[in-house]
Backbone bond lengths (Angstrom), bond angles and torsions (degrees), N, CA, C in turn:
res aa  C-N    CA-C-N  psi(-1)  N-CA   C-N-CA  omega(-1)  CA-C   N-CA-C  phi
1 M - - - 1.437 - - 1.527 108.34 -
2 H 1.316 116.12 143.24 1.456 123.13 179.65 1.518 110.43 -123.85
3 M 1.323 115.46 149.57 1.450 122.28 177.81 1.516 109.44 -113.26
4 M 1.326 115.01 139.67 1.470 121.11 175.42 1.521 108.37 -128.29
5 I 1.324 116.70 139.50 1.457 120.86 176.43 1.523 108.84 -75.20
6 E 1.333 115.75 138.29 1.464 120.22 176.39 1.530 109.31 -69.21
7 A 1.296 116.12 151.32 1.467 121.94 179.46 1.524 110.01 -59.06
8 G 1.326 115.52 137.51 1.456 121.80 175.46 1.511 115.65 86.12
9 V 1.325 118.63 -4.09 1.463 121.54 178.94 1.525 109.06 -78.49
10 T 1.336 115.88 132.95 1.460 120.45 176.42 1.522 109.16 -113.39
11 V 1.332 115.43 156.62 1.456 122.14 -172.09 1.518 110.14 -128.58
12 G 1.318 115.53 141.28 1.457 121.32 173.70 1.512 109.25 -147.78
13 V 1.329 115.65 152.37 1.463 121.51 176.25 1.519 107.71 -127.48
14 A 1.332 115.91 126.06 1.462 121.60 179.84 1.524 110.33 -77.98
15 E 1.326 116.53 165.30 1.464 121.29 179.97 1.522 112.47 -58.19
16 D 1.347 117.35 -29.94 1.463 120.62 -179.97 1.531 112.57 -85.29
17 G 1.333 117.53 6.16 1.454 121.79 176.31 1.511 115.31 90.50
18 V 1.332 118.03 0.42 1.462 121.19 179.30 1.531 109.33 -71.96
19 L 1.325 115.29 132.55 1.462 122.69 179.05 1.524 109.20 -89.54
20 C 1.326 116.69 132.17 1.462 121.53 175.05 1.525 107.83 -120.09
21 L 1.322 115.03 119.88 1.458 121.56 174.13 1.518 106.50 -111.41
22 V 1.317 116.32 127.42 1.461 121.19 179.81 1.520 108.12 -109.73
23 S 1.333 115.34 120.84 1.462 120.58 -178.36 1.524 110.56 -69.44
24 C 1.315 115.73 167.18 1.462 120.25 -177.51 1.525 111.80 -62.84
25 D 1.332 118.43 -20.38 1.466 120.45 177.15 1.527 112.78 -91.43
26 G 1.347 116.48 6.08 1.459 121.60 174.93 1.511 115.58 91.11
27 A 1.324 118.81 3.34 1.463 121.67 -179.96 1.529 110.24 -79.51
28 P 1.353 118.08 123.73 1.460 120.22 178.47 1.531 111.25 -83.34
29 H 1.325 115.46 144.52 1.468 122.82 177.10 1.525 106.21 -130.09
30 F 1.334 116.67 127.88 1.461 121.17 -175.91 1.526 110.37 -111.53
31 Y 1.347 115.90 141.47 1.456 121.92 -176.40 1.526 110.07 -137.92
32 S 1.323 115.07 156.99 1.461 123.16 -176.07 1.532 112.33 -64.81
33 P 1.336 116.03 162.59 1.472 119.23 174.86 1.535 112.85 -57.68
34 A 1.335 117.73 -30.91 1.472 119.36 176.48 1.524 110.02 -63.09
35 A 1.330 116.90 -39.98 1.463 120.70 176.72 1.526 110.76 -64.76
36 T 1.330 116.15 -34.93 1.466 120.34 176.08 1.525 110.09 -60.26
37 G 1.330 116.44 -44.21 1.468 120.82 177.45 1.515 111.66 -60.16
38 M 1.331 115.99 -41.05 1.464 119.85 178.11 1.521 110.74 -65.09
39 W 1.340 116.14 -42.72 1.469 120.98 179.35 1.534 110.26 -58.86
40 I 1.322 115.94 -47.87 1.469 120.61 -179.18 1.526 110.43 -62.44
41 A 1.340 117.18 -44.72 1.468 120.46 179.23 1.526 110.57 -62.23
42 L 1.321 117.23 -39.29 1.464 120.16 177.73 1.517 111.51 -66.19
43 R 1.317 117.76 -40.60 1.477 120.21 177.24 1.513 110.69 -61.54
44 R 1.325 115.92 -45.41 1.468 120.02 -177.94 1.522 112.32 -67.71
45 S 1.330 116.92 -24.19 1.462 120.10 -178.41 1.526 112.03 -96.42
46 G 1.327 117.42 9.67 1.459 120.41 -179.35 1.514 113.06 69.54
47 G 1.342 116.54 23.72 1.456 120.74 179.05 1.513 114.56 89.19
48 N 1.339 117.58 0.85 1.458 122.05 -178.50 1.531 110.40 -79.48
49 L 1.339 116.97 115.37 1.456 121.37 -176.36 1.523 112.74 -64.02
50 E 1.324 117.90 -38.50 1.463 120.76 -179.71 1.524 111.40 -66.01
51 S 1.328 117.24 -43.28 1.466 120.60 178.96 1.528 111.02 -65.67
52 A 1.328 116.51 -39.51 1.462 120.56 178.25 1.527 110.47 -63.46
53 A 1.329 117.02 -41.69 1.469 121.02 178.55 1.525 111.02 -62.34
54 A 1.317 116.32 -41.45 1.468 120.31 179.04 1.528 110.89 -63.80
55 A 1.325 116.63 -41.37 1.468 120.33 179.11 1.526 110.78 -64.80
56 L 1.323 117.10 -42.15 1.464 120.11 -179.74 1.516 112.02 -71.32
57 Q 1.322 117.42 -29.37 1.461 120.43 176.17 1.527 109.29 -58.98
58 S 1.317 116.07 -44.36 1.462 120.42 179.08 1.520 111.27 -65.25
59 A 1.321 116.42 -44.50 1.465 121.10 -176.38 1.520 112.76 -72.50
60 W 1.330 117.17 -39.46 1.461 121.05 -173.54 1.524 113.44 -99.39
61 G 1.337 117.50 -13.48 1.460 120.60 -179.91 1.524 113.30 65.83
62 V 1.327 116.41 34.29 1.462 122.21 179.94 1.521 107.98 -117.55
63 D 1.322 116.62 151.61 1.453 122.56 179.72 1.530 111.07 -54.25
64 S 1.329 117.32 133.83 1.465 120.87 -175.80 1.532 112.56 -63.16
65 A 1.337 117.96 -32.20 1.469 119.88 177.87 1.527 110.33 -65.78
66 E 1.334 116.75 -38.92 1.460 121.46 176.53 1.520 111.00 -64.08
67 I 1.339 115.03 -45.77 1.467 120.44 179.37 1.526 109.88 -62.24
68 R 1.312 116.76 -43.38 1.467 121.10 -179.37 1.531 110.16 -58.55
69 L 1.334 116.83 -42.97 1.458 120.71 178.54 1.530 111.08 -62.96
70 L 1.334 116.71 -43.69 1.468 120.79 178.16 1.529 111.01 -61.81
71 I 1.330 116.74 -42.84 1.466 120.81 178.88 1.525 110.17 -63.72
72 E 1.326 117.15 -44.55 1.465 120.17 179.57 1.526 111.04 -60.39
73 E 1.339 117.00 -41.09 1.465 120.60 178.17 1.526 110.79 -64.04
74 Q 1.345 116.22 -43.25 1.463 119.81 -178.97 1.526 111.04 -66.87
75 V 1.307 116.68 -44.16 1.461 120.51 178.49 1.530 109.74 -62.77
76 G 1.318 117.44 -37.35 1.459 121.07 176.27 1.519 111.51 -60.87
77 S 1.325 116.73 -40.01 1.466 121.04 176.94 1.521 110.43 -64.38
78 W 1.332 116.92 -45.37 1.469 120.57 177.97 1.524 110.35 -62.07
79 E 1.321 115.81 -38.30 1.465 119.71 -179.16 1.542 110.62 -67.56
80 R 1.331 117.29 -41.80 1.466 120.42 177.35 1.526 111.49 -61.90
81 D 1.339 116.28 -32.66 1.466 121.17 177.72 1.527 112.01 -83.00
82 R 1.332 116.73 3.51 1.472 124.06 178.72 1.524 113.08 60.38
83 L 1.332 115.03 38.03 1.456 121.43 177.51 1.522 111.43 -98.45
84 V 1.325 116.36 -28.63 1.464 122.57 179.48 1.521 108.09 -139.72
85 R 1.322 114.66 170.69 1.460 120.83 169.18 1.514 107.51 -138.77
86 T 1.306 115.38 158.03 1.458 119.81 -179.08 1.519 110.22 -115.96
87 L 1.309 113.86 151.17 1.458 122.89 176.94 1.520 106.91 -125.79
88 S 1.315 116.89 145.34 1.458 119.42 -178.97 1.529 112.54 -73.35
89 C 1.336 117.10 -17.48 1.463 120.47 177.16 1.525 108.21 -140.03
90 A 1.305 116.82 175.42 1.462 120.83 -179.79 1.517 110.51 -58.45
91 P 1.337 116.75 135.72 1.469 119.01 178.42 1.523 111.07 -62.65
92 R 1.324 115.20 148.92 1.454 119.94 -179.08 1.518 109.00 -131.03
93 I 1.288 115.07 149.83 1.462 121.17 176.59 1.516 107.38 -103.29
94 R 1.300 116.79 131.14 1.465 121.48 -179.16 1.528 109.30 -80.17
95 R 1.279 116.53 125.89 1.466 123.19 176.03 1.521 107.85 -123.93
96 S 1.302 117.00 163.36 1.458 120.42 -177.93 1.527 112.19 -61.21
97 G 1.305 118.71 -26.34 1.459 121.59 179.75 1.515 113.44 -93.76
98 G 1.334 118.93 10.95 1.463 122.39 -177.28 1.521 110.38 121.61
99 C 1.311 116.15 -160.67 1.466 120.81 -178.85 1.516 110.21 -101.77
100 I 1.318 114.72 143.28 1.458 120.29 172.69 1.519 106.58 -127.91
101 P 1.336 119.33 152.12 1.454 120.68 179.51 1.524 111.26 -60.12
102 A 1.314 116.64 142.12 1.457 121.59 176.58 1.515 109.63 -65.04
103 Q 1.311 117.10 145.48 1.456 121.53 -179.88 1.514 111.98 -73.57
104 R 1.328 115.95 -33.47 1.467 119.94 -176.22 1.515 108.21 -145.67
105 T 1.330 117.21 129.61 1.445 119.74 -176.78 1.521 113.40 -103.74
106 I 1.325 118.72 -30.49 1.461 120.62 178.00 1.501 110.16 -141.42
107 N 1.319 116.14 157.79 1.466 121.39 178.93 1.498 110.88 -90.06
């Protein structure tokens, strides 16, 4: 599963590690430092939830299945707030010669 940021969403991280996602309509949403870690891992993994879970397993020393569940729950919250959307496979860009992998999936 892959995560993509919705158009117009902006991101900020406070000095205390709190993640702020601002929706395209200007509504701020605040999340814990743990969510910030998940956000960063997802960005570094191109939005791939499995890769992000593996990276956090190394950093946090927690079982990857547990981390994956936490990431899925957090992404679900972001999705309900219309900040991100998920795709069952890597996003693709349609070209006249077929599909090619997208260069960038999340900001």
